[in-house]
C-alpha positions in Angstrom: 0.0 0.0 0.0 2.7 2.5 1.0 4.6 1.8 -2.3 1.7 3.1 -4.3 -0.1 5.6 -2.1 2.6 7.0 0.2 3.2 6.8 3.9 0.0 8.6 5.1 -2.0 5.5 6.0 -4.0 7.3 8.5 -5.2 9.9 6.0 -5.8 7.2 3.5 -7.9 5.3 6.0 -10.0 8.4 6.7 -10.6 9.0 3.0 -11.6 5.3 2.5 -13.9 5.5 5.5 -15.6 8.6 4.1 -15.9 7.0 0.7 -17.7 4.0 2.2 -19.9 6.2 4.4 -20.9 8.4 1.5 -21.7 5.5 -0.8 -23.8 3.8 1.9 -26.0 6.9 2.0 -26.7 6.6 -1.7 -29.3 4.5 -3.4 -27.3 1.9 -5.4 -28.8 -0.4 -8.1 -26.7 -3.4 -9.3 -29.1 -4.9 -11.8 -31.2 -3.6 -14.8 -33.6 -5.0 -17.4 -33.1 -4.6 -21.2 -35.1 -5.3 -24.3 -34.1 -7.4 -27.3 -32.6 -4.5 -29.3 -30.3 -3.5 -26.5 -29.2 -7.2 -26.1 -28.5 -7.3 -29.8 -26.3 -4.2 -29.6 -24.6 -5.7 -26.5 -23.8 -8.8 -28.5 -22.3 -6.6 -31.2 -20.2 -5.0 -28.6 -19.0 -8.3 -27.3 -17.9 -9.4 -30.7 -16.2 -6.0 -31.2 -14.4 -6.4 -27.9 -13.1 -9.9 -28.9 -11.7 -8.5 -32.1 -10.1 -5.6 -30.2 -8.5 -8.0 -27.7 -7.1 -10.1 -30.5 -5.6 -7.0 -32.2 -4.1 -5.8 -29.0 -2.6 -9.2 -28.2 -1.1 -9.5 -31.7 1.0 -6.3 -31.0 3.6 -8.5 -29.2 4.0 -11.0 -32.0 7.6 -11.1 -33.3 7.0 -9.8 -36.9 4.7 -7.0 -35.6 7.3 -5.8 -33.2 10.1 -6.2 -35.8 8.1 -4.2 -38.5 6.8 -1.8 -35.8 3.2 -2.3 -37.0 0.6 -0.3 -35.2 -2.1 -2.7 -34.0 -4.7 0.1 -34.3 -4.2 -0.1 -38.0 -4.9 -3.8 -38.3 -7.9 -5.3 -40.0 -9.0 -6.8 -36.7 -8.9 -3.5 -34.9 -10.7 -1.6 -37.7 -13.5 -4.3 -37.8 -13.8 -4.2 -34.0 -14.2 -0.4 -34.0 -16.8 -0.6 -36.8 -18.9 -3.0 -34.7 -18.5 -0.6 -31.7 -19.8 2.2 -33.9 -22.8 0.1 -35.0 -23.6 -1.0 -31.4 -23.5 2.6 -30.2 -22.5 1.4 -26.7 -22.1 4.8 -25.2 -25.8 5.2 -25.1 -26.3 1.9 -23.2 -25.5 3.1 -19.7 -28.5 2.8 -17.4 -26.4 3.4 -14.3 -24.3 6.3 -15.7 -25.7 8.8 -13.2 -25.3 6.5 -10.2 -22.6 7.5 -7.8 -21.9 10.6 -9.8 -23.3 13.2 -7.4 -23.4 16.6 -9.2 -22.1 18.4 -6.1 -19.0 16.3 -6.1 -18.3 16.5 -9.9 -14.7 17.2 -10.8 -14.0 20.4 -12.7 -12.2 18.2 -15.4 -12.2 14.5 -16.2 -9.0 12.6 -15.5 -8.6 12.0 -19.3 -8.7 15.8 -20.0 -5.6 16.6 -17.8 -2.2 15.6 -19.0 0.1 15.8 -15.9 0.1 13.7 -12.8 0.0 16.7 -10.4 -3.1 17.9 -12.2 -4.8 14.5 -11.8 -3.9 14.4 -8.2 -5.5 17.8 -7.7 -8.6 16.8 -9.5 -9.1 13.8 -7.2 -8.1 15.7 -4.1 -10.7 18.4 -4.8 -13.5 15.7 -5.0 -12.3 14.0 -1.8 -12.2 17.3 0.0 -15.7 18.3 -1.1 -17.1 15.0 0.0 -15.3 15.3 3.3 -16.8 18.7 4.0 -20.3 17.4 3.1 -19.9 14.6 5.5 -18.4 16.6 8.4 -21.8 17.7 9.8 -21.0 16.4 13.3 -20.9 12.8 12.2 -18.0 10.7 13.5 -16.7 8.3 10.9 -14.7 5.3 12.0 -11.5 4.8 10.2 -11.3 1.7 8.0 -8.4 -0.7 8.3 -7.2 -1.8 4.9 -6.3 -5.2 6.1 -9.8 -6.6 6.5 -12.7 -4.1 6.8 -13.9 -2.9 3.5 -17.6 -3.0 4.2 -18.1 -6.0 1.8 -16.6 -4.0 -1.1 -13.3 -4.1 -2.9 -10.5 -1.7 -3.8 -10.2 -0.9 -7.5 -7.2 0.6 -9.3 -7.4 2.7 -12.5 -4.4 3.9 -14.5 -5.6 6.8 -16.8 -2.4 6.8 -18.8 -3.1 3.3 -20.1 -6.7 3.9 -21.1 -7.7 3.3 -24.7 -11.2 4.8 -24.3 -12.9 2.0 -26.3 -16.1 2.0 -24.3 -16.2 -1.8 -23.6 -16.1 -1.5 -19.8 -18.7 1.3 -19.9 -21.4 -0.8 -21.6 -20.9 -4.1 -19.7 -20.8 -2.3 -16.4 -24.1 -0.5 -17.2 -22.3 2.9 -16.9 -20.3 2.3 -13.7 -17.2 3.0 -15.8 -17.4 5.9 -18.3 -16.1 5.9 -21.9 -12.5 6.5 -20.5 -12.9 3.5 -18.1 -13.0 6.0 -15.1 -15.0 4.8 -12.1 -17.6 7.3 -10.8 -16.2 10.1 -8.6 -18.3 9.2 -5.6 -16.1 6.2 -5.0 -12.7 7.9 -5.4 -10.4 7.5 -2.5 -7.0 8.9 -3.6 -4.6 9.4 -6.6 -0.9 8.8 -6.5 1.9 7.5 -8.8 -0.4 7.5 -11.8 -3.1 5.3 -10.1 -6.6 6.2 -8.9 -7.7 4.2 -5.9 -11.5 3.7 -5.6 -13.8 1.6 -3.4 -16.5 -0.5 -5.1 -19.7 -1.2 -3.1 -20.6 -4.9 -2.7 -23.8 -4.4 -4.8 -21.7 -3.6 -7.9 -18.8 -6.1 -7.7 -20.2 -8.3 -10.5 -20.8 -5.4 -12.9 -17.3 -4.1 -12.2 -15.8 -7.5 -12.7 -17.5 -7.6 -16.1 -16.0 -4.3 -16.9 -12.5 -5.5 -15.9 -12.9 -8.6 -18.0 -13.8 -6.5 -21.1 -10.9 -4.1 -20.7 -8.1 -5.2 -23.2 -5.4 -2.8 -22.0 -5.9 -3.8 -18.3 -6.0 -0.2 -17.1 -8.6 -1.2 -14.5 -8.1 -4.1 -12.0 -8.7 -5.1 -8.4 -6.0 -4.2 -5.9 -6.2 -7.6 -4.2 
């Protein structure tokens, strides 16, 4: 933990505790129903993701490395992106507003800023606003990282490795956005190029689906 997020474990524990407390006060939905047309588009998206995965994996093949071929120019990649376009996955996000409280919204998305200090400040500003809203006389117990996560899990996101293909967004119902960023209500801290978030227990399955569909592996569980 210290290696990624510094020595201030006490401050980190407070931020995590506040994240959990905030999310427990929200109405969280972990399932949703969809019609046949949406299912058809989801299947298109699944096929597209498989093609993108194959194109991404082929980047390490000997001849592709030797010839310095860009996997984003391959036939597999182009076909996958065309299927994504047809599926219009960005419009399939029934949970997109969940855990994105307007009053906590960052001034910029993490994909818009280019430097690590800027990203740290964006996350810090969200965490501070949430802390102020929670500090109305309520004592929040610190959370120990070793065992007490309220049934949830810690999630890591590396913005610099994001391909913004939308795959994780649509399978997670909008928990992740187009840039694979988790909703700001669950942000805990940002350090060394990594965003640490807490995922409520109701959403673990959806988030796992998003991780499984993410070819560049810019999102993954901490444990």
